[in-house]
FIDRENNU-313346 format. One line per 5 residues: for each residue x, y, z of N, C-alpha, C, O. Coordinates in pm, whole numbers. Atoms other than C-alpha are relative to their C-alpha. Example, Ala and Ser with C-alpha at 12.3 -4.5 7.8 and 13.67 -1.06 7.14 Angstrom:
2
89,-119,0,1230,-450,780,90,120,0,194,118,66 ~ -82,-119,-6,1367,-106,714,-77,109,73,-26,220,90 $
END
This chain:
361
82,-120,0,0,0,0,86,126,0,49,227,-60 ~ -84,-119,-4,285,238,70,56,31,-138,73,148,-172 ~ -47,-24,137,417,192,-284,-103,79,-78,-69,172,-150 ~ 107,-72,69,81,307,-416,-10,143,49,-33,235,-30 ~ 8,-136,-56,79,605,-181,118,86,-45,100,202,-80 $
-119,-76,41,435,709,-265,-10,44,-145,42,149,-182 ~ 11,-32,142,348,705,-633,-90,119,-28,-93,170,-140 ~ 92,-112,20,92,983,-580,65,135,28,4,239,3 ~ -67,-126,-34,347,1245,-466,117,23,-95,169,-72,-152 ~ -110,-30,93,616,1424,-671,130,-68,43,150,-96,161 $
-133,56,-27,966,1274,-699,105,88,-67,74,168,-155 ~ -108,-84,54,1303,1429,-777,45,-45,-138,105,32,-212 ~ -46,53,128,1365,1206,-1077,139,-60,6,194,-100,-96 ~ -132,60,-18,1695,1079,-933,-19,-147,39,-81,-177,141 ~ 23,143,-18,1705,700,-956,120,-70,63,235,-40,31 $
-101,88,-60,1896,450,-743,-57,-142,-2,-170,-164,-45 ~ 54,133,-24,1863,80,-674,-73,6,133,-10,20,238 ~ 77,-2,-123,1581,78,-420,22,-128,79,26,-237,23 ~ 10,116,-87,1606,-150,-123,-143,-54,-11,-165,-174,-26 ~ 140,39,12,1227,-152,-138,-60,-50,130,-174,-19,162 $
42,50,-132,1203,-330,198,69,78,110,107,21,212 ~ -76,-81,-96,1364,-41,385,-80,19,128,-167,106,136 ~ 58,-19,-133,1254,-85,746,98,-54,103,193,-124,69 ~ -102,21,-103,1431,-127,1078,37,-146,20,147,-175,66 ~ -32,142,-17,1413,-507,1081,78,-57,-117,124,-172,-111 $
-74,50,116,1582,-538,743,142,54,-7,202,57,-114 ~ -142,-29,-14,1918,-412,863,53,-99,103,-12,-126,204 ~ -52,96,-95,2140,-660,1036,140,-46,-34,200,-2,-132 ~ -134,56,17,2463,-851,1067,-8,-135,-67,-104,-210,-48 ~ -13,133,59,2570,-1150,862,146,-23,-34,227,69,-27 $
-139,36,24,2888,-1332,769,32,1,-149,-41,-56,-230 ~ -47,-3,138,3078,-1263,447,84,-124,-31,108,-207,57 ~ -73,118,44,3279,-1516,248,126,-25,80,161,-139,106 ~ -125,16,-74,3600,-1448,441,-20,-15,150,77,-17,226 ~ 29,15,-143,3425,-1487,778,-25,131,71,-62,131,189 $
23,-131,-61,3397,-1113,842,-148,20,27,-233,-9,-58 ~ 137,-37,-31,3080,-1006,1019,-21,145,-42,54,233,-1 ~ 28,-135,49,2928,-702,847,-143,37,35,-229,-50,55 ~ 134,-52,-25,2626,-483,914,-45,72,-125,24,161,-175 ~ 43,-56,127,2421,-394,609,-150,-24,-17,-215,-85,68 $
134,38,39,2082,-406,443,-3,-151,-20,94,-210,-66 ~ 6,146,7,1962,-764,451,-143,-45,-29,-238,14,22 ~ 130,63,24,1676,-975,317,-101,99,-60,-206,123,-1 ~ 93,-92,64,1514,-727,76,-38,-52,-139,46,-58,-229 ~ 48,67,120,1302,-884,-197,-65,96,-101,-82,60,-217 $
70,-94,88,1131,-574,-342,94,88,-80,49,176,-153 ~ -101,-86,61,1456,-422,-471,-23,18,-150,-49,-78,-223 ~ 24,-36,140,1422,-241,-806,49,143,-20,48,219,77 ~ -39,-140,21,1552,82,-964,-121,92,19,-228,67,-35 ~ 111,-91,-27,1340,372,-839,47,126,70,168,143,88 $
-36,-127,-64,1333,714,-664,63,-20,138,9,-91,222 ~ -72,17,-126,1582,740,-378,-84,38,121,-71,-22,228 ~ 75,-49,-115,1335,927,-158,-104,-102,48,-150,-92,162 ~ 95,101,-46,1098,628,-147,61,-86,111,-6,-116,209 ~ -68,75,-106,1352,429,55,13,84,127,-9,35,238 $
-18,-89,-115,1418,729,281,-131,15,76,-134,5,199 ~ 130,-19,-64,1049,785,349,-47,-128,70,-103,-123,179 ~ 45,127,-60,982,417,415,78,-33,126,20,-72,227 ~ -82,30,-118,1274,370,654,-30,99,112,-31,62,229 ~ 34,-100,-101,1188,696,832,-132,-35,70,-142,-25,192 $
128,39,-59,828,582,884,16,-121,89,-46,-130,196 ~ -26,119,-81,953,249,1012,64,36,133,30,-23,236 ~ -62,-45,-125,1171,427,1270,-106,55,96,-105,24,215 ~ 104,-58,-86,870,621,1399,-89,-110,58,-115,-111,178 ~ 88,107,-47,647,313,1420,68,-88,104,9,-123,207 $
-73,86,-94,914,104,1591,24,72,132,8,12,239 ~ -24,-75,-123,998,379,1840,-129,17,79,-128,9,202 ~ 130,-10,-68,628,429,1918,-33,-130,71,-77,-130,186 ~ 30,131,-59,585,56,1979,89,-29,121,50,-103,212 ~ -91,19,-112,884,67,2213,-30,97,115,40,97,216 $
41,-90,-107,709,335,2419,76,131,7,73,199,109 ~ -74,-125,1,928,627,2317,-95,118,-24,-191,105,-100 ~ 88,-117,17,772,976,2340,7,56,-141,101,28,-216 ~ 11,-51,137,667,1162,2026,122,79,-43,171,62,-154 ~ -116,-81,36,955,1407,2035,121,-84,-33,198,-50,-123 $
-115,88,25,1208,1126,2049,-19,-78,-130,77,-103,-202 ~ 29,69,126,1037,941,1762,34,90,-118,102,48,-212 ~ -29,-95,107,1053,1250,1542,149,30,-7,206,43,-115 ~ -143,-28,-4,1407,1320,1656,83,-110,-62,187,-82,-122 ~ -76,111,58,1521,973,1549,3,12,-153,103,-24,-216 $
4,-18,146,1412,1053,1192,98,110,-41,167,96,-141 ~ -95,-107,33,1610,1377,1194,144,-49,9,228,-12,-73 ~ -134,58,-12,1915,1186,1315,31,-87,-121,140,-81,-177 ~ -15,89,115,1865,929,1039,27,79,-128,122,48,-200 ~ -15,-75,125,1825,1184,757,128,83,1,195,96,-102 $
-125,-76,-10,2113,1399,883,119,-90,-31,211,-50,-102 ~ -109,94,27,2339,1093,880,0,-40,-147,107,-52,-208 ~ 10,34,142,2212,999,534,63,110,-85,140,81,-177 ~ -57,-112,76,2302,1347,403,151,7,19,226,28,-77 ~ -143,-7,-31,2640,1344,577,79,-105,-78,181,-74,-139 $
-75,107,67,2746,1009,435,-8,11,-152,85,-26,-222 ~ 7,-23,144,2620,1095,88,107,100,-45,170,81,-149 ~ -105,-97,35,2853,1397,88,137,-65,3,223,-36,-81 ~ -128,72,-7,3139,1172,194,17,-91,-121,123,-91,-185 ~ -9,95,110,3062,909,-69,8,70,-136,59,14,-233 $
-4,-75,125,3025,1179,-336,143,27,-45,167,47,-164 ~ -140,-27,33,3403,1235,-320,89,-122,24,211,-111,20 ~ -75,123,-25,3505,875,-247,33,-70,-131,-50,-77,-221 ~ -36,78,117,3696,675,-506,-98,-117,-14,-134,-181,85 ~ 98,106,21,3457,425,-664,50,-135,52,-28,-213,107 $
-55,127,-49,3690,136,-580,-7,-7,153,-35,-112,209 ~ 8,-3,-146,3699,246,-215,-145,-14,46,-173,-81,146 ~ 141,13,-33,3321,282,-208,-45,-145,-15,-127,-194,63 ~ 35,140,21,3294,-71,-344,47,-89,114,-4,-200,130 ~ -52,79,-112,3492,-192,-39,-50,50,135,-12,-5,239 $
39,-65,-125,3320,24,223,-83,-96,86,-190,-141,45 ~ 63,95,-90,3225,-198,518,-41,67,130,28,155,181 ~ 39,-37,-136,3033,-136,836,22,-124,85,-58,-217,83 ~ -37,116,-82,3200,-374,1078,28,50,142,-17,159,179 ~ -25,-39,-139,3325,-362,1438,76,132,8,172,156,-66 $
-61,-131,-17,3415,-14,1556,11,31,149,-67,-20,230 ~ -15,-42,-139,3535,142,1877,-114,94,38,-149,184,-38 ~ 101,-92,-51,3263,306,2083,-138,-14,-62,-212,83,-68 ~ 133,23,56,2956,150,1917,-64,-119,72,-70,-229,16 ~ 53,112,-79,2790,-60,2190,-116,-73,-66,-126,-195,-55 $
114,67,65,2473,-127,1990,48,-92,-110,3,-206,-120 ~ -54,82,108,2666,-252,1688,74,-121,56,63,-232,3 ~ -71,112,-63,2887,-465,1913,-97,-107,48,-70,-226,34 ~ 98,97,-51,2580,-625,2069,-60,-81,-114,-83,-202,-100 ~ 55,71,116,2440,-714,1725,101,-102,-51,63,-215,-85 $
-102,94,47,2770,-873,1622,18,-116,98,42,-229,56 ~ -11,110,-97,2788,-1073,1946,-113,-100,-19,-92,-220,-9 ~ 113,89,26,2443,-1211,1873,23,-81,-127,-7,-200,-132 ~ -28,70,126,2548,-1296,1516,101,-112,18,92,-216,-49 ~ -100,104,-24,2845,-1492,1647,-62,-126,58,-7,-235,43 $
65,116,-61,2604,-1721,1832,-89,-77,-98,-127,-191,-73 ~ 87,66,100,2396,-1800,1521,89,-73,-99,125,-19,-204 ~ -91,80,81,2612,-2076,1373,-75,-113,-69,-188,-144,-32 ~ 66,117,61,2533,-2368,1143,-32,-110,101,-134,-178,88 ~ 26,102,-101,2562,-2599,1444,-119,37,87,-202,-48,119 $
117,-42,-79,2315,-2393,1648,-128,-14,-81,-232,-50,-26 ~ 117,21,85,2076,-2400,1352,-35,-147,-13,-152,-184,-20 ~ 23,144,7,2121,-2776,1330,-78,-46,123,-170,-127,112 ~ 68,36,-124,2013,-2807,1693,-141,56,6,-230,-6,64 ~ 129,-67,-6,1723,-2567,1647,-100,-53,-101,-219,-65,-69 $
91,30,110,1577,-2682,1316,-16,-148,-30,-107,-186,-105 ~ 2,140,39,1644,-3055,1301,-10,-95,119,6,-55,235 ~ 0,108,-99,1607,-3382,1486,82,-114,-59,83,-134,-181 ~ -85,111,45,1843,-3681,1468,-77,-130,17,-104,-173,130 ~ 76,124,-4,1656,-3998,1377,65,-105,-88,102,-78,-202 $
-52,112,79,1787,-4332,1263,129,31,-71,145,1,-189 ~ -131,-38,53,2140,-4201,1211,-9,104,-112,85,121,-190 ~ 16,-106,100,2001,-3921,991,-61,123,65,-140,114,158 ~ 61,-124,-43,1918,-3559,1050,-119,32,-91,-113,19,-213 ~ 120,-42,72,1571,-3443,951,-49,133,58,-26,163,175 $
63,-121,-52,1393,-3111,977,-112,-37,96,-178,-140,80 ~ 114,19,-90,1146,-3083,1263,-130,7,-80,-140,76,-181 ~ 135,-7,56,782,-3140,1175,-81,89,94,-138,41,192 ~ 66,-97,-86,630,-2824,1324,-94,88,-83,-72,208,-98 ~ 92,-78,84,337,-2719,1102,-68,109,83,-91,91,202 $
-20,-31,142,256,-2466,980,133,67,-30,161,101,-145 ~ -123,-77,18,597,-2301,1035,107,-80,-74,177,-26,-159 ~ -103,86,59,819,-2595,934,-58,-140,-13,-99,-200,86 ~ 60,133,17,699,-2920,781,59,-71,-122,107,-6,-215 ~ -55,77,113,809,-3199,546,-76,29,-129,-189,77,-127 $
65,-14,131,734,-3185,175,-9,-138,-64,69,-227,-29 ~ 7,129,71,625,-3471,-52,129,-28,-76,202,64,-112 ~ -123,39,69,904,-3664,-221,11,68,-136,120,105,-179 ~ -1,-63,132,802,-3518,-557,50,144,8,130,187,-76 ~ -42,-139,-17,848,-3160,-431,148,7,38,222,90,-13 $
-141,3,-39,1178,-3245,-264,89,-24,-121,195,38,-135 ~ -79,29,120,1304,-3389,-591,7,121,-92,111,148,-151 ~ 0,-120,84,1200,-3074,-780,96,105,55,168,169,-21 ~ -88,-99,-63,1383,-2851,-531,146,-37,-24,227,48,-63 ~ -139,43,16,1702,-3056,-548,44,6,-146,159,39,-175 $
-33,-10,142,1690,-3073,-927,26,145,-39,114,174,-119 ~ -16,-142,31,1653,-2695,-939,134,55,48,184,153,-6 ~ -129,-46,-49,1975,-2657,-742,112,-24,-102,219,35,-92 ~ -102,23,104,2164,-2791,-1044,18,125,-86,131,166,-112 ~ -12,-121,80,2084,-2484,-1253,45,118,86,112,209,37 $
-46,-105,-92,2137,-2263,-947,152,7,6,209,116,15 ~ -146,1,-8,2502,-2371,-939,63,89,-105,167,150,-81 ~ -54,-80,108,2557,-2194,-1269,-6,149,28,57,227,-44 ~ 7,-143,-34,2469,-1859,-1105,107,39,101,118,157,136 ~ -106,-27,-97,2760,-1889,-861,134,18,-69,157,-36,-178 $
-137,-9,47,3120,-1786,-914,66,-137,10,23,-220,90 ~ -60,134,10,3348,-2080,-993,44,-54,136,18,-170,167 ~ -50,48,-128,3508,-2099,-648,-114,-36,94,-105,-136,167 ~ 113,27,-88,3175,-2084,-466,-79,-120,-51,-134,-198,27 ~ 68,116,57,3022,-2333,-706,71,-128,40,6,-227,72 $
-77,118,-39,3302,-2578,-628,-26,-34,147,-44,-150,183 ~ 27,22,-143,3246,-2531,-254,-139,-58,19,-155,-155,93 ~ 137,48,-15,2870,-2580,-287,-13,-144,-45,-83,-222,19 ~ 12,134,54,2912,-2896,-493,61,-106,90,38,-225,69 ~ -57,97,-94,3108,-3058,-210,-99,-40,109,-74,-134,184 $
105,33,-97,2793,-3060,4,-104,-92,-63,-129,-86,-183 ~ 102,94,47,2528,-3330,-22,-130,21,77,-128,31,200 ~ 128,-23,-67,2157,-3279,51,-50,-124,72,-30,-236,26 ~ 57,113,-75,1985,-3494,312,-148,19,30,-217,-78,60 ~ 141,-19,-28,1644,-3331,364,-47,135,-55,32,229,-70 $
64,-122,50,1403,-3068,228,-129,20,79,-200,-76,108 ~ 123,-31,-72,1121,-2891,413,-58,131,-51,9,210,-117 ~ 67,-128,28,869,-2611,366,8,84,126,-17,35,236 ~ -15,-87,-116,927,-2311,593,-73,132,-22,-56,195,-127 ~ 64,-131,4,711,-2006,662,103,104,42,170,87,144 $
-99,-104,-32,926,-1691,658,-73,129,35,-182,125,93 ~ 53,-129,-43,859,-1318,703,-143,26,-45,-193,-37,-138 ~ 141,-32,27,510,-1167,700,-23,34,-146,-123,-9,-205 ~ 17,-40,139,562,-1017,355,8,-115,-99,-32,-100,-214 ~ -16,115,89,636,-1362,212,-102,-111,26,-99,-215,-38 $
103,100,-28,342,-1549,361,-85,-21,-125,-128,76,-188 ~ 76,31,120,158,-1726,80,87,-35,-118,37,-76,-223 ~ -92,40,106,468,-1786,-130,68,-131,38,59,-176,153 ~ -69,128,-23,671,-2103,-165,140,28,54,216,106,-3 ~ -132,-19,-60,976,-2121,59,48,-135,53,-15,-196,140 $
-53,131,-38,1190,-2431,97,138,15,63,213,107,30 ~ -133,4,-61,1491,-2511,312,60,-137,-25,-9,-239,-20 ~ -71,123,32,1751,-2772,227,113,-17,100,194,73,119 ~ -109,34,-92,1977,-2938,482,105,-79,-77,74,-180,-141 ~ -110,65,70,2317,-3035,342,116,-23,98,128,47,199 $
-119,24,-82,2635,-3178,491,122,-9,-90,117,-62,-201 ~ -125,2,73,2993,-3136,379,99,-95,65,90,-217,46 ~ -107,79,-60,3292,-3256,579,-45,-59,133,9,-24,239 ~ 46,69,-119,3103,-3473,826,-118,68,67,-170,168,17 ~ 120,-45,-70,2822,-3416,1076,15,135,65,-84,197,104 $
-22,-131,-60,2981,-3101,1214,13,109,-107,55,221,-77 ~ -11,-97,109,2968,-2928,873,-133,11,-75,-141,-23,-193 ~ 129,-16,68,2600,-2854,799,-5,130,-79,62,228,-46 ~ 27,-120,79,2487,-2605,537,-150,6,-23,-210,-89,-73 ~ 144,-19,20,2132,-2468,532,-21,96,-117,28,209,-115 $
28,-80,118,2011,-2339,196,-149,30,-6,-232,-58,15 ~ 139,-42,15,1690,-2142,145,-30,23,-148,46,89,-218 ~ 46,-16,138,1503,-2158,-187,-133,72,9,-236,11,41 ~ 112,-89,-31,1258,-1867,-176,-64,55,-127,4,117,-209 ~ 70,-49,118,995,-1785,-436,1,153,-3,-18,219,99 $
-2,-145,17,1022,-1432,-575,-107,42,-100,-112,-7,-212 ~ 101,-60,86,730,-1237,-718,52,132,-55,155,181,-7 ~ -42,-132,46,759,-913,-916,-3,101,114,-85,89,206 ~ -4,-102,-104,848,-611,-703,-133,73,9,-195,104,-93 ~ 126,-71,-18,545,-439,-552,7,144,-51,-96,209,-66 $
-15,-136,52,689,-110,-682,-19,6,-151,-42,114,-206 ~ 1,2,147,680,-219,-1046,-122,69,-61,-106,143,-158 ~ 117,-64,64,320,-107,-1119,-1,153,13,-77,220,-56 ~ 6,-143,-28,399,243,-990,120,77,-52,136,196,-25 ~ -118,-63,58,722,316,-1175,-23,31,-147,-83,-49,-220 $
18,-38,140,728,500,-1505,83,-87,-93,39,-124,-202 ~ -87,83,81,1019,297,-1635,42,-122,82,111,-110,183 ~ -30,125,-71,1049,-64,-1528,85,-88,-91,42,-122,-201 ~ -83,90,82,1338,-278,-1657,-73,-132,-26,-155,-176,55 ~ 60,129,34,1235,-600,-1828,77,-110,72,188,-145,31 $
-65,105,-77,1320,-871,-1574,-46,-136,-52,-165,-167,-47 ~ 35,134,48,1332,-1219,-1722,-7,-100,114,-61,-210,98 ~ -5,92,-112,1385,-1374,-1379,-6,82,129,82,164,156 ~ 17,-80,-122,1257,-1234,-1048,104,-35,107,141,50,187 ~ -107,36,-92,1515,-1428,-848,130,72,-33,202,116,56 $
-119,-73,43,1792,-1272,-1053,-14,149,33,83,213,72 ~ 22,-141,-37,1634,-928,-999,41,25,144,109,123,174 ~ -30,-17,-142,1664,-974,-623,149,-21,27,211,57,99 ~ -143,28,-22,2013,-1128,-631,86,115,-51,178,159,18 ~ -77,-111,55,2147,-853,-857,-17,126,84,79,198,109 $
25,-119,-81,1981,-581,-649,73,-5,133,126,96,178 ~ -71,13,-127,2127,-715,-326,150,19,-19,215,84,62 ~ -144,-14,23,2474,-739,-473,38,143,-35,150,186,-7 ~ -27,-140,30,2447,-381,-600,6,85,127,89,175,138 ~ 10,-85,-119,2355,-240,-258,88,-46,114,134,36,193 $
-82,53,-108,2551,-469,-26,148,3,-39,184,-22,-154 ~ -143,6,27,2927,-440,6,45,-144,-17,120,-176,-108 ~ -28,143,7,2954,-813,70,-132,-74,12,-208,-51,106 ~ 126,74,-2,2668,-1047,-10,24,-143,46,138,-189,57 ~ -5,142,-35,2588,-1401,98,81,-73,-107,50,-61,-226 $
-83,68,100,2854,-1618,-70,-76,-101,-85,-30,-137,-193 ~ 79,97,76,2584,-1862,-185,-127,63,-59,-224,-7,-86 ~ 114,-70,58,2345,-1598,-322,-9,-30,-150,87,-8,-224 ~ 21,32,140,2199,-1709,-655,-149,-16,-27,-231,34,50 ~ 141,10,36,1875,-1804,-824,-23,-123,-88,70,-180,-145 $
37,115,82,1686,-2081,-1001,-147,12,-37,-215,107,3 ~ 141,0,42,1349,-2165,-1156,-48,-145,-8,24,-232,-56 ~ 64,130,21,1116,-2464,-1138,-149,13,26,-194,102,99 ~ 144,-1,-17,748,-2540,-1156,-67,128,-48,-177,161,-2 ~ 58,-124,51,687,-2216,-1346,19,119,91,-43,223,69 $
-21,-109,-96,813,-2000,-1056,150,32,11,235,-54,-7 ~ -138,-46,-20,1130,-1795,-995,34,-4,148,-49,23,234 ~ -43,13,-139,1334,-1847,-680,135,67,21,221,66,-66 ~ -130,-46,-50,1615,-1675,-491,58,-112,86,-16,-178,159 ~ -66,103,-80,1869,-1911,-334,109,68,82,184,151,32 $
-100,-58,-90,2087,-1822,-35,13,-88,123,-59,-186,138 ~ -12,70,-127,2204,-1945,302,-115,41,92,-168,151,82 ~ 102,-30,-99,1950,-1963,582,65,31,134,125,-56,197 ~ -36,-40,-137,2039,-1766,896,141,-40,42,160,-89,153 ~ -139,28,-38,2416,-1814,889,62,126,60,90,222,-11 $
-58,-114,-72,2556,-1577,1151,-79,128,-25,-22,236,-35 ~ 84,-118,22,2261,-1345,1095,-64,44,131,-110,-38,210 ~ 60,-55,-121,2135,-1115,1368,-43,142,-27,17,212,-109 ~ 50,-137,16,1938,-793,1393,-43,52,136,-68,-25,229 ~ 44,-63,-124,1843,-548,1664,-152,-10,11,-223,6,-88 $
144,8,-23,1499,-592,1817,-52,140,30,-24,194,137 ~ 47,-137,-22,1323,-256,1777,-87,17,124,-101,128,175 ~ 83,-10,-119,1095,-338,2068,80,44,122,22,89,220 ~ -86,-38,-112,1393,-268,2296,68,135,-21,168,164,44 ~ -54,-134,18,1463,82,2165,-6,77,133,-107,75,203 $
-7,-84,-119,1573,311,2448,44,141,-41,69,168,-158 ~ -46,-137,26,1672,675,2477,138,1,-62,170,89,-142 ~ -137,6,54,2030,571,2397,5,-74,-133,70,-28,-227 ~ -16,84,119,1984,298,2136,-75,53,-122,-34,26,-235 ~ 77,-50,114,1723,475,1921,82,92,-90,88,68,-210 $
-82,-85,89,1950,757,1795,122,-72,-55,165,-45,-167 ~ -115,75,49,2245,518,1769,-39,-86,-120,36,-97,-217 ~ 46,82,112,2043,289,1546,-38,87,-119,-15,48,-234 ~ 38,-92,108,1908,584,1345,124,44,-79,118,57,-201 ~ -127,-35,68,2269,685,1268,43,-112,-94,83,-86,-207 $
-36,114,84,2340,335,1138,-90,-10,-122,-44,-42,-232 ~ 93,4,112,2028,349,923,41,99,-109,39,66,-227 ~ -42,-101,96,2149,670,760,125,-40,-76,133,-20,-197 ~ -125,41,64,2495,533,691,-23,-115,-97,28,-113,-209 ~ 24,117,84,2372,200,552,-76,37,-127,-39,-6,-237 $
80,-35,117,2111,351,322,78,91,-95,69,75,-217 ~ -82,-88,85,2346,623,196,102,-81,-77,127,-55,-195 ~ -99,84,67,2607,360,116,-63,-80,-113,-6,-90,-221 ~ 68,78,103,2358,145,-76,-40,86,-118,-26,45,-233 ~ 40,-90,108,2228,439,-275,121,55,-76,116,71,-198 $
-120,-52,66,2577,574,-346,62,-105,-91,119,-70,-195 ~ -55,107,83,2685,234,-483,-78,-18,-129,-25,-67,-229 ~ 85,29,116,2394,226,-726,-51,126,-71,-120,115,-172 ~ 48,-124,60,2328,594,-806,106,109,5,224,80,27 ~ -91,-115,2,2483,940,-823,-5,68,136,-94,148,163 $
-1,-53,-137,2577,1029,-465,10,151,1,-54,217,83 ~ -17,-145,4,2683,1382,-559,-131,69,-37,-164,174,19 ~ 126,-57,45,2353,1451,-733,-101,1,117,-166,102,142 ~ 94,9,-113,2146,1329,-434,45,90,113,-37,159,174 ~ -53,-86,-107,2374,1507,-184,-27,146,-30,-59,223,60 $
28,-137,38,2333,1828,-378,-145,36,22,-176,146,67 ~ 142,-25,-22,1957,1797,-367,-31,6,150,-104,93,195 ~ 29,7,-143,1954,1703,4,53,122,75,-8,167,173 ~ -54,-122,-59,2173,2001,91,69,-22,133,80,-134,183 ~ -72,5,-126,2362,2085,409,-83,51,118,-39,42,232 $
86,-48,-109,2076,2236,609,-90,-112,49,-87,-224,-3 ~ 90,100,-59,1817,2055,818,-137,-2,-66,-229,-64,-13 ~ 132,-7,65,1533,2125,573,-53,-139,-35,-169,-170,-9 ~ 46,134,36,1520,1768,444,-30,-82,125,-126,-159,127 ~ 22,72,-125,1549,1629,798,-140,31,54,-214,-60,93 $
130,-41,-53,1245,1829,908,-115,-49,-89,-218,-94,-38 ~ 106,40,91,1043,1748,596,-28,-150,10,-143,-192,14 ~ 19,145,-10,1102,1373,620,-56,-38,135,-136,-131,145 ~ 55,28,-133,1032,1378,993,-149,26,4,-225,-51,61 ~ 143,-32,4,698,1547,931,-76,-105,-82,-184,-148,-42 $
65,103,82,615,1298,653,-13,-130,79,-121,-190,83 ~ 0,130,-69,712,995,864,-101,-3,113,-169,-104,134 ~ 96,-6,-111,506,1107,1162,-143,-8,-51,-227,-80,4 ~ 134,-1,59,201,1175,945,-33,-136,-60,-145,-186,-43 ~ 29,128,64,235,852,750,-11,-113,102,-86,-208,81 $
13,100,-106,286,648,1069,-143,1,55,-199,-104,85 ~ 139,-8,-43,-55,778,1181,-92,-67,-102,-187,-135,-65 ~ 81,63,106,-198,668,845,10,-152,8,-89,-222,-8 ~ -20,144,-12,-47,321,889,-86,-57,112,-148,-162,96 ~ 78,49,-113,-213,283,1226,-150,5,-29,-225,-84,11 $
142,-5,40,-549,397,1087,-33,-114,-96,-137,-179,-83 ~ 22,110,95,-513,149,801,-9,-133,74,-92,-218,41 ~ -1,128,-72,-435,-130,1046,-128,-18,82,-182,-129,90 ~ 127,10,-75,-737,-50,1264,-115,-34,-95,-203,-113,-60 ~ 103,32,100,-953,-56,951,9,-148,-39,-93,-216,-51 $
-20,141,35,-802,-393,858,-55,-91,110,-121,-191,81 ~ 49,82,-111,-878,-532,1204,-152,-4,3,-211,-109,27 ~ 147,-3,1,-1241,-418,1183,-54,-83,-116,-151,-157,-101 ~ 44,76,117,-1276,-563,833,16,-149,22,-70,-228,-17 ~ -25,142,-28,-1125,-892,946,-107,-54,94,-151,-168,81 $
99,43,-98,-1372,-906,1233,-136,-28,-62,-213,-108,-7 ~ 130,23,66,-1668,-894,994,14,-78,-129,-80,-85,-209 ~ -21,86,116,-1514,-1116,727,10,71,-132,-35,18,-234 ~ -9,-75,122,-1438,-849,471,143,25,-43,172,128,-104 ~ -142,-22,32,-1065,-892,426,35,-40,-143,146,-10,-188 $
-30,41,136,-1088,-1037,75,-23,116,-98,-2,100,-218 $
END
């Protein structure tokens, strides 16, 4: 619904690779190919070229909603948006004069004096393949199997499992040679259906358990159906995407400094899929625990991450010039986010009433 609303207001005409899923829960830590833990945009399926301000407005609104839910006062909610936009402007100015090669390597990793970021990385260190093995599987008859926990996690028929595993053959061709060789050393042992984020409910999502060098070397692969971006109907110029999984994989690689080493795509059963690791050293901050200290600290990170993603895929100098050095944009986006957060809550109350009388279809 927000895509439709954003399409009704003027835009600057400056295009970047949109995250599309820009909200506070879609930033987090994960492990890169060399083992480095990085903090970046993560798990964004709606990515598509579009107006930079749509991401800014969506993430700003998300900050307000999350801060409100955490019990923060109105002034602090609005202030978090100003902190976010100010950081976004600041980093855009920096990236506007950064060598492109250096921008391509720009990482947000461990830093001195960032307690919130340190806490997220500590949590990511605990999310290992072995911990996922203990959480998601059961050991039966000398074999590991996924838990049968419907509707969240449940076995699939043999026919579906065979289709998923067959589709992984073509997926291998989307990987770089070194990663393809690594992936081919693993052998699948089980396939299950898994319910994922709210935005993906109703789509097909499969998880594959694989083992490499023995029982202590599990690899969890997610095969996630991808639909066309929800922004596509509202954009004047939409690239012709022959594969929605490739759209997402390419968009993530454009915005992320380091992407999942097993990020790729495949197709089967007439549907497009994104393929990646499932929850390997991934962690995110829980917005419900926003405090007076953590809210502005997180807002700063939001500004840096989004500016970096937009600078990698668009003209940072052009956007920085439009955003300016004053607080005018900060105030304007804060006012928008506060107003739109109220609209979101009204929409949700309407949805609840409609659901209560059976009118949600």
